[in-house]
One Martini backbone bead per residue (centre of mass of N, CA, C, O) as a GRO file, in nm:
protein
  237
    1MET     BB    1  11.745   9.731  10.267
    2GLU     BB    2  11.804  10.010  10.050
    3LEU     BB    3  11.871  10.363  10.022
    4GLN     BB    4  11.894  10.564   9.725
    5ALA     BB    5  12.039  10.877   9.652
    6GLU     BB    6  11.947  11.145   9.400
    7LEU     BB    7  12.037  11.416   9.222
    8VAL     BB    8  11.818  11.549   8.947
    9HIS     BB    9  11.768  11.861   9.042
   10ALA     BB   10  11.881  12.210   8.978
   11GLU     BB   11  11.799  12.527   9.120
   12PRO     BB   12  11.724  12.814   9.238
   13GLY     BB   13  11.574  12.695   9.538
   14VAL     BB   14  11.591  12.398   9.392
   15ARG     BB   15  11.547  12.050   9.486
   16VAL     BB   16  11.579  11.714   9.343
   17VAL     BB   17  11.510  11.386   9.478
   18LEU     BB   18  11.600  11.046   9.431
   19VAL     BB   19  11.454  10.748   9.576
   20ARG     BB   20  11.564  10.413   9.628
   21ALA     BB   21  11.461  10.077   9.668
   22VAL     BB   22  11.698   9.816   9.761
   23ALA     BB   23  11.727   9.450   9.685
   24GLY     BB   24  11.985   9.398   9.560
   25PRO     BB   25  11.884   9.379   9.220
   26ASN     BB   26  11.622   9.513   9.334
   27ILE     BB   27  11.357   9.742   9.267
   28LEU     BB   28  11.093   9.845   9.481
   29GLY     BB   29  11.122  10.169   9.453
   30SER     BB   30  11.015  10.523   9.414
   31ALA     BB   31  11.098  10.879   9.491
   32LEU     BB   32  11.015  11.223   9.518
   33GLY     BB   33  11.187  11.535   9.617
   34GLU     BB   34  11.110  11.878   9.722
   35ALA     BB   35  11.341  12.158   9.787
   36GLY     BB   36  11.579  12.391   9.890
   37THR     BB   37  11.731  12.129   9.974
   38ALA     BB   38  11.874  11.823   9.949
   39GLU     BB   39  11.805  11.719  10.233
   40GLU     BB   40  11.500  11.780  10.232
   41ALA     BB   41  11.435  11.626   9.971
   42GLU     BB   42  11.526  11.350  10.075
   43ASP     BB   43  11.334  11.328  10.315
   44ARG     BB   44  11.075  11.335  10.145
   45ALA     BB   45  11.136  11.091   9.965
   46ARG     BB   46  11.166  10.883  10.191
   47ALA     BB   47  10.882  10.915  10.311
   48ARG     BB   48  10.726  10.840  10.055
   49LEU     BB   49  10.848  10.563  10.006
   50LEU     BB   50  10.768  10.429  10.274
   51LEU     BB   51  10.466  10.468  10.234
   52ASN     BB   52  10.441  10.309   9.973
   53LEU     BB   53  10.551  10.038  10.084
   54GLU     BB   54  10.340  10.005  10.310
   55ALA     BB   55  10.092  10.005  10.119
   56GLN     BB   56  10.178   9.746   9.960
   57GLN     BB   57  10.352   9.617  10.232
   58PRO     BB   58  10.314   9.569  10.535
   59THR     BB   59  10.591   9.658  10.766
   60PRO     BB   60  10.757   9.619  11.033
   61ASN     BB   61  11.012   9.826  11.070
   62LEU     BB   62  11.097   9.958  10.792
   63THR     BB   63  11.291  10.185  10.873
   64ALA     BB   64  11.497   9.996  11.026
   65ALA     BB   65  11.576   9.832  10.752
   66VAL     BB   66  11.748  10.059  10.674
   67SER     BB   67  12.044  10.134  10.560
   68PRO     BB   68  12.292  10.363  10.646
   69ALA     BB   69  12.433  10.333  10.347
   70SER     BB   70  12.196  10.494  10.175
   71ARG     BB   71  12.273  10.807  10.154
   72PRO     BB   72  12.437  10.801   9.920
   73PRO     BB   73  12.463  10.862   9.612
   74SER     BB   74  12.366  10.727   9.312
   75ARG     BB   75  12.397  10.580   9.027
   76ARG     BB   76  12.286  10.598   8.735
   77GLY     BB   77  12.038  10.368   8.597
   78ALA     BB   78  11.800  10.185   8.621
   79GLU     BB   79  11.489  10.175   8.579
   80ALA     BB   80  11.197  10.163   8.694
   81PRO     BB   81  10.987   9.924   8.737
   82PRO     BB   82  10.720   9.797   8.627
   83PRO     BB   83  10.432   9.687   8.687
   84PRO     BB   84  10.276   9.411   8.724
   85THR     BB   85  10.127   9.178   8.518
   86PRO     BB   86   9.841   9.049   8.492
   87PRO     BB   87   9.673   8.790   8.430
   88GLN     BB   88   9.532   8.664   8.163
   89ALA     BB   89   9.197   8.703   8.037
   90THR     BB   90   8.900   8.678   7.929
   91ALA     BB   91   8.802   8.994   7.863
   92SER     BB   92   9.014   9.166   7.979
   93PRO     BB   93   9.127   9.447   8.082
   94PRO     BB   94   9.338   9.671   8.054
   95SER     BB   95   9.594   9.799   8.190
   96PRO     BB   96   9.642  10.081   8.375
   97THR     BB   97   9.909  10.184   8.252
   98THR     BB   98   9.810  10.208   7.952
   99GLU     BB   99   9.523  10.357   8.004
  100ALA     BB  100   9.616  10.610   8.196
  101SER     BB  101   9.817  10.701   7.931
  102PRO     BB  102   9.738  10.878   7.693
  103GLU     BB  103   9.899  10.901   7.368
  104ALA     BB  104  10.072  11.098   7.185
  105GLU     BB  105  10.268  11.147   6.938
  106PRO     BB  106  10.575  11.217   6.923
  107PRO     BB  107  10.780  11.423   6.804
  108PRO     BB  108  11.008  11.440   6.582
  109ASP     BB  109  11.320  11.454   6.524
  110PRO     BB  110  11.531  11.663   6.415
  111ASP     BB  111  11.766  11.686   6.155
  112ASP     BB  112  11.868  11.972   6.267
  113TRP     BB  113  12.134  12.055   6.524
  114SER     BB  114  12.314  12.310   6.483
  115THR     BB  115  12.204  12.520   6.680
  116GLU     BB  116  12.236  12.348   6.939
  117LEU     BB  117  12.541  12.296   6.910
  118ALA     BB  118  12.621  12.593   6.933
  119GLN     BB  119  12.502  12.634   7.217
  120LEU     BB  120  12.674  12.422   7.356
  121ASP     BB  121  12.953  12.549   7.298
  122LEU     BB  122  12.894  12.811   7.452
  123GLN     BB  123  12.850  12.681   7.732
  124LEU     BB  124  13.127  12.547   7.759
  125LYS     BB  125  13.285  12.810   7.737
  126ARG     BB  126  13.155  12.954   7.979
  127LEU     BB  127  13.247  12.720   8.188
  128GLY     BB  128  13.537  12.598   8.100
  129TRP     BB  129  13.500  12.335   7.931
  130GLY     BB  130  13.641  12.058   7.831
  131ARG     BB  131  13.664  11.739   7.734
  132ASP     BB  132  13.702  11.619   8.016
  133GLN     BB  133  13.464  11.756   8.156
  134GLU     BB  134  13.246  11.656   7.966
  135ALA     BB  135  13.299  11.352   8.007
  136THR     BB  136  13.236  11.344   8.307
  137TYR     BB  137  12.941  11.434   8.285
  138LEU     BB  138  12.832  11.225   8.080
  139GLU     BB  139  12.894  10.976   8.251
  140ARG     BB  140  12.701  11.052   8.483
  141ALA     BB  141  12.433  11.111   8.311
  142PHE     BB  142  12.465  10.866   8.053
  143GLY     BB  143  12.717  10.644   8.059
  144HIS     BB  144  12.897  10.838   7.870
  145PRO     BB  145  13.170  11.050   7.716
  146SER     BB  146  12.984  11.113   7.449
  147ARG     BB  147  12.783  11.316   7.253
  148SER     BB  148  12.749  11.118   7.004
  149ARG     BB  149  12.559  10.923   7.203
  150LEU     BB  150  12.327  11.131   7.163
  151THR     BB  151  12.043  11.008   6.989
  152THR     BB  152  11.845  11.203   7.133
  153TYR     BB  153  11.691  11.502   7.159
  154ALA     BB  154  11.608  11.493   7.457
  155ASP     BB  155  11.892  11.442   7.574
  156PHE     BB  156  12.031  11.685   7.449
  157MET     BB  157  11.845  11.902   7.583
  158ALA     BB  158  11.902  11.820   7.872
  159TYR     BB  159  12.199  11.895   7.857
  160LEU     BB  160  12.173  12.191   7.773
  161HIS     BB  161  11.991  12.288   8.011
  162ALA     BB  162  12.188  12.219   8.232
  163LEU     BB  163  12.418  12.410   8.145
  164GLU     BB  164  12.247  12.677   8.163
  165GLY     BB  165  12.226  12.642   8.496
  166PHE     BB  166  12.523  12.694   8.526
  167GLY     BB  167  12.800  12.810   8.667
  168VAL     BB  168  13.086  12.942   8.672
  169GLY     BB  169  13.298  12.673   8.767
  170SER     BB  170  13.165  12.418   8.753
  171ASP     BB  171  13.158  12.086   8.863
  172PRO     BB  172  13.126  11.790   8.682
  173ALA     BB  173  13.146  11.591   8.947
  174SER     BB  174  12.878  11.757   9.114
  175THR     BB  175  12.669  11.825   8.935
  176ALA     BB  176  12.367  11.812   8.822
  177VAL     BB  177  12.175  11.597   8.669
  178PRO     BB  178  11.963  11.539   8.430
  179LEU     BB  179  11.665  11.499   8.323
  180ARG     BB  180  11.502  11.200   8.213
  181ARG     BB  181  11.234  11.113   8.034
  182SER     BB  182  11.240  10.805   8.063
  183ASP     BB  183  11.236  10.806   8.372
  184LEU     BB  184  10.970  10.963   8.412
  185LEU     BB  185  10.785  10.767   8.251
  186SER     BB  186  10.843  10.517   8.419
  187GLN     BB  187  10.738  10.631   8.687
  188CYS     BB  188  10.456  10.699   8.590
  189ASP     BB  189  10.369  10.411   8.527
  190GLN     BB  190  10.398  10.306   8.814
  191LEU     BB  191  10.195  10.497   8.954
  192LEU     BB  192   9.945  10.428   8.783
  193GLY     BB  193   9.944  10.130   8.862
  194GLN     BB  194   9.912  10.172   9.173
  195LEU     BB  195   9.635  10.333   9.139
  196GLN     BB  196   9.442  10.199   8.926
  197TRP     BB  197   9.384  10.361   8.670
  198ASP     BB  198   9.204  10.466   8.428
  199ALA     BB  199   9.186  10.654   8.150
  200GLY     BB  200   8.994  10.871   8.263
  201GLU     BB  201   9.148  10.940   8.524
  202GLY     BB  202   9.420  11.021   8.400
  203ARG     BB  203   9.308  11.245   8.213
  204ARG     BB  204   9.169  11.422   8.426
  205PHE     BB  205   9.422  11.483   8.594
  206LEU     BB  206   9.581  11.620   8.369
  207GLU     BB  207   9.370  11.839   8.296
  208GLN     BB  208   9.342  11.968   8.578
  209HIS     BB  209   9.665  12.057   8.600
  210PHE     BB  210   9.739  12.115   8.255
  211SER     BB  211   9.537  12.114   8.010
  212LEU     BB  212   9.598  11.811   7.913
  213SER     BB  213   9.589  11.479   7.725
  214SER     BB  214   9.917  11.441   7.728
  215ARG     BB  215  10.240  11.367   7.822
  216GLN     BB  216  10.387  11.463   7.555
  217LEU     BB  217  10.306  11.779   7.624
  218LEU     BB  218  10.510  11.774   7.840
  219SER     BB  219  10.745  11.881   8.010
  220ASP     BB  220  10.985  11.780   8.216
  221SER     BB  221  10.893  11.952   8.461
  222GLN     BB  222  10.593  11.870   8.439
  223LEU     BB  223  10.639  11.565   8.471
  224LEU     BB  224  10.756  11.584   8.750
  225ASN     BB  225  10.502  11.712   8.880
  226PHE     BB  226  10.310  11.485   8.807
  227ASN     BB  227  10.449  11.266   8.976
  228MET     BB  228  10.412  11.414   9.249
  229LEU     BB  229  10.104  11.410   9.241
  230LEU     BB  230  10.076  11.102   9.229
  231GLU     BB  231  10.216  11.050   9.501
  232SER     BB  232  10.009  11.203   9.671
  233GLU     BB  233   9.772  11.019   9.596
  234LEU     BB  234   9.896  10.755   9.705
  235ILE     BB  235   9.934  10.846  10.002
  236GLY     BB  236   9.611  10.920  10.033
  237LEU     BB  237   9.484  10.616  10.028
   0.00000   0.00000   0.00000
């Protein structure tokens, strides 16, 4: 088993690192860590992930089984797998993953992105990035080098917000990649399934911490915080 670490969010004084446990082609689990430095955030994420894995399937010397080669950041790739679906039975209740996260319909993408596109061009000009630099960053963050392939408004805004947080002269080959909402929602589903919460428990937890009844109403940063709160609950079981 290897642990792969990835810096997923950076702002002044805050770094968030995602650590995945990988065995061959399989992703065994993932966890987030937040701290003032990337190293501290990675250590927290690794500790959380190992605790989660031990809780799922106690294994002696789990820490020792981690390959030393797992420290370098990994390329963004497949989303964390959802929890396994239990065998269906007559009159069986819905799975915790679907019921623990009641969703309002997300707002539709706007038809006109012209204002946002103008803001993006201003940010690229401020950073001094040309087409090559933009392509390098897009390839790292989204797996393709062209902004025209950002087909969802959420991904486009994640890209714009990331650029707004960079300083002049930032290197597109090493700056933090933006949080992607699809990744956060996938991890949230996994955590809710591991907690085995029903719809009422998931809704109460969301309302308790954010005074909202649906994950769709959370911003990306709030959704990240929600996942970290769920991880804390899982560790405390």
